[in-house]
N, C-alpha and C positions, 0 to 999 in steps of 0.2 A: 438577266434576271429582271422580271417585271417589278413595277412599283409595289403591286399587291404582295408579291413574294417577299420583297424586301421588308415590307411592314410586318408580314406574318413572322418572318425570321426574327425580327427585332422584338416582337411581342413574346415569342417563345423564349427568347433569351432573358427577357425581363422576368417572366414567370419562373424560369429556372433559378435565376439569381435570387428572387424573392423566396423561393422554396428553400434554397441553401441557407439563406440568412435565418429563416424561420427555424430550420433544423438545428442550426448552430445555437440559436437562442434557447431552444427547448433542451438541447444537450447541456448547455451551460446552466440552465435553471435547475436541472435535475442531476447535476454532477455530484458524485459521492462526497460526503464530508470527509475531510482528512484529519487524522488525529495522530499526534506524536506521543510516544511513551518510552519510559525507561524503567528498569528494575533494579532493586537494591543489591541483590546477590548475584554472584557469577552464574553463568548459564548451566554449569554442570550440577548445581544443587537442585534437589527435588522441588523446592518451593518455586524456583524460577521456571522449571519445566512446567509446573502447573500453570503459571501465569502465561507462558508462551503458548501452551496448548489452548488456553482460554481465548487468547487473542486470535489464534488461528481459527477457532470456532466462530468468533465474531466476524472475522474477515470473510470466511466462507459463507456464512449465512447473511452477511451484509453486503454482498456484491451489488454495486450500483447504488448503495445507500450510505455506507460508511467504510472507511479503510484506516486501520491502525498501523502506523509505521513504528517499529521498534528501533529506537536510536542507540540501544545498547544498555549496559549495566553500569557498575561502579567505575568502569574504565572510561565511560562517557561523561558521567557526572558522579562525583564522590557520593557514596551511599548516605552519608550524613547530611550532604548538601541537597539531595534530591527532594525532600519535602519542601524546602524553601523554593526550589526551582519550579515545582508545580504550583505552589501558592502564588508565585510572581509571574506565572505564565510563560516561563522559559520552555517548558514542555506542557502538554495537555494532561497527561495521565502518568501516575507513578504507582508501582507495586512495592510496598515498603512496610516494615514494622511500624506500628503507630508510636511505639516508644521512642523512635528516632525524632519525633517532634512533640513528645509528651509535655515538654516545658511550655509549649504554646497551647496545647489541647490536653489539659490534665485528665479530662474525662476518659481518655484512652485506657487508663489503668483499670477501668471496669472490665475491659476485655482481657487484660492481663490476669486478673484474679477471678475471672468469671467461673461460675459453676453451671453455666448453661451452654448449649451448643449454638453455633451460628444460626441454625434453623429455629431454635427456641427464641433467640433474640429477634429474629425477623418476624416471628409470629406474635410476640408479646409487645411489640412496639419499641424494643430496645434499639434495633437497627435504625429505625426512623428518627429516634431521638439523637442517636450518635451522628447521623447525617446532618441533622439540624444544627447541632453544636459545632460540627466541622465547618459548616457554611458560615456561621456567625463568627467563629474564632479565627479561621485559617483560610478563608476564601476558597474552599474546596468542597466538593461533594464527596461523602464517604459512600462509595457504591456497594461495598461488601467486604465480608470477613472470609478470606480464603484460607484453605488448609487449616481450619480450626480443629480443636480437639487434640492437638499434639502438645505435649507438655515437656518440661525440662528436667534434666538431671545434672548433678555435678559429677564430672569425670576426673579421675586423678591418676597421676603416674605412680604414686605410692598408696598403700592401704590407708584407710581413714582412721583417725583418732576420735575418741568420744569423750564428752564431758561427763560429770557425775550424774547428770539428768538423762544420759543416753543419747543426747543430740550431738551430731558431729562437731568436733572442735577444730576450727580452721586456724587456730593460732600458729603463726609462722608459715602458713601455706600461701604461696604466691599464686593468686587466682586471677584468671582472665575475667575482666568485667565487661559489662554492656549496659546500656540504659534500662533495659527491661527489668533486670534484676539487681540493679545497683543498690536500691534502698534495702532490699532483703540481705544482701551481703554485708552491708554496713551494720545491720541488726545482728548478724552473726559474727561481727568484729573481725571480718576477714581482711587480709592485706591484698588489695586489688590493683590491677593494672588494666586500664581501659585500652582496648585495641580492637581493630576490625577483625572479623572472623578470618579473613584472608591472610592476616598477619600471625595468627596463633600457631600455625604449623612451625614456622621458624622459631617462634618464641619457646615452644615446647622442645624443639630440637636442641636449642642452645641453653635450656634450663632457665630462661628468663621467667617462665611460669611453670608450675608443676601441677596445675589443675585448671579446669575450664568447665563452664556450664554450656550445655548445648541441648537441643531437643533429643527426644528418644529415637529420632530418625536422622539420617544424613551425616552422621559422624564419620562413616567410612568414605563418603564422598570427599570430605575434607582431609581424609587420611590421618586424622588425629589418633585413630586406634593403633597406630604404629608406636605411640608413646603412652597413651593413657590405658591403664589395664583394670581400673576399678570404677564402678558406677554405684552411686548411693541411691537407695530408695527411701522414701517415696518420691515420685515426681511432683513437680510443683508448677504453678502458673500455666498459661496457655500462649501459644504463638498468637501474636496480634497482627498478623499480616493482612493488610487491607489494600484495596484499590481506591485511590483518591484521584479526583478529576478537578482541574481548575474550574471554578464556578462560572467565570465569564466565558471560557471556552465552551463549557457545557451549554450555556444559554444560547450560544451561537450555532449549536447543532440543530438539525431538523428534529421534529418530534419522532419521526421514524427511527432516526439514529439513536436518540435518547432511549427510546423504548427497547430497541434491540440490545444495546449495550447493557442496560440495567437488567433486562430479563436474563441475558446470558450469564452475567455475574451472579445473579441469584441462583441460577441452576448450578453453577460451579461451586457455590457455597456447600451445597449438599453433595455434589459429585466428589469434590476434593476431600471433604470430610470422610466419606466412606473409603476412599482410596487410601488415605493416610492411616486409617485405623488398621488396614491390612499391612501397610508398611511397618507400623510399630511392631507387630508380631514377627514379621519377617526379619527386620533388622536385629531384634533381640536374639533371635535364633542364630543369625550369622555372627553376631558379636560373641556369643557364647562359644561358637566353633573356633573363633579366633583367639579365645583365651580370656575374654573379659570376665571379671568377677563381679557379681551383683551382690552388693552389701545392703542388708536391710537393718533399719533401726527398729527398736521395739515399738509396740503399738502406742504406748504413751508418749515415747519420744517422737514418733512420727506425727502424732497429733499436735504436739507442741511446735515441731518444726513447721508444719503447714500453717498453723495459726500465726507464727512469726512471719511467714511469707505473705499471707493474706493481709495481716495488719500493716505490714510495710507498704504494700501497694495501695491499699485503701487510705492509709494514713498519709502517704505522699500526695494522693489526689486531694484529700481534704485540706491539707496544709497549703497546697498551691491555690486551691479555689478560695480559701479564706483570704489570701493575699491579692488575687487578681479578680475576684468576683465570680458569681455563679455557684455559690455554695448550695443553692437549691437543687442543683443537678446531682449532688452527692446522694441524697436520699432516693431520688428518682432512679438513678442507675443502680444503686445497691439493690433496690427492689426488683429491677428488671434483669440484672445480670448475676445476682448472687442469691442462691437459695440457702437461706439460713438453716 
């Protein structure tokens, strides 16, 4: 081989090496953002299925931009510990009821007692204010309100009793409790036992509780309908399921990733709302087939019952804000989330 051929071969090798390094640098520079996420409820519940479908949508549309890895549900991190985990950066994103961290962000009760849809709150500035409050109080962004428009009922093993005013009388009833409706149940003077939704089946089976509140959908997924045979109307409150994202991790995402995730979450606010309204109708029909009795209070009693529920939620928020600061948010949120 001549000296010229040797020099040419060496030059070609250097060019190839330089090209490879450049390609690796470009690949590294444009590598997809990685996001970790967990969800509060087991995978078989409709609410978790919504979240997983939304994540799949983000991953499909975000190829080469962002990739969300689901680390699991309450088996990975306890459902009540998940909000703290995303606040502290243990995971980047969590799908959870806001009431699970309501003591830290009292304003979440505006979603609980809301008389507007997620789309209304998005349009009137309520969602933006809720996000701002979350960033200030909890080091997270509140990206959206998913599966909104679904409300709660109290379900019972036995038929309901009523007071002189026509409102259900829960005296002596052992009722499963949860942060979202604890204040209301206290106003009803119920005897409550706080427990995870995944523990309620065994509690009903063993007679530890004989009533439980749950949404108008998903009861059959939990198989509680094996025990509870009565449902009281009217329904009250709203699911406050949100997607929250660690503020620092969010700042570390590319602008493209941020836009994609936020845009998809907003789309799913609307999409999931519409889908759940259909589920409400379908679940009621199926529960009726399975023998569920739907008990109605009188018009006046229903109005009193709902006023008690609303007053409990808004009163809890106001009391917490008076102690920890931010009372100005009460009037703002009342105007944006509650149609008088």
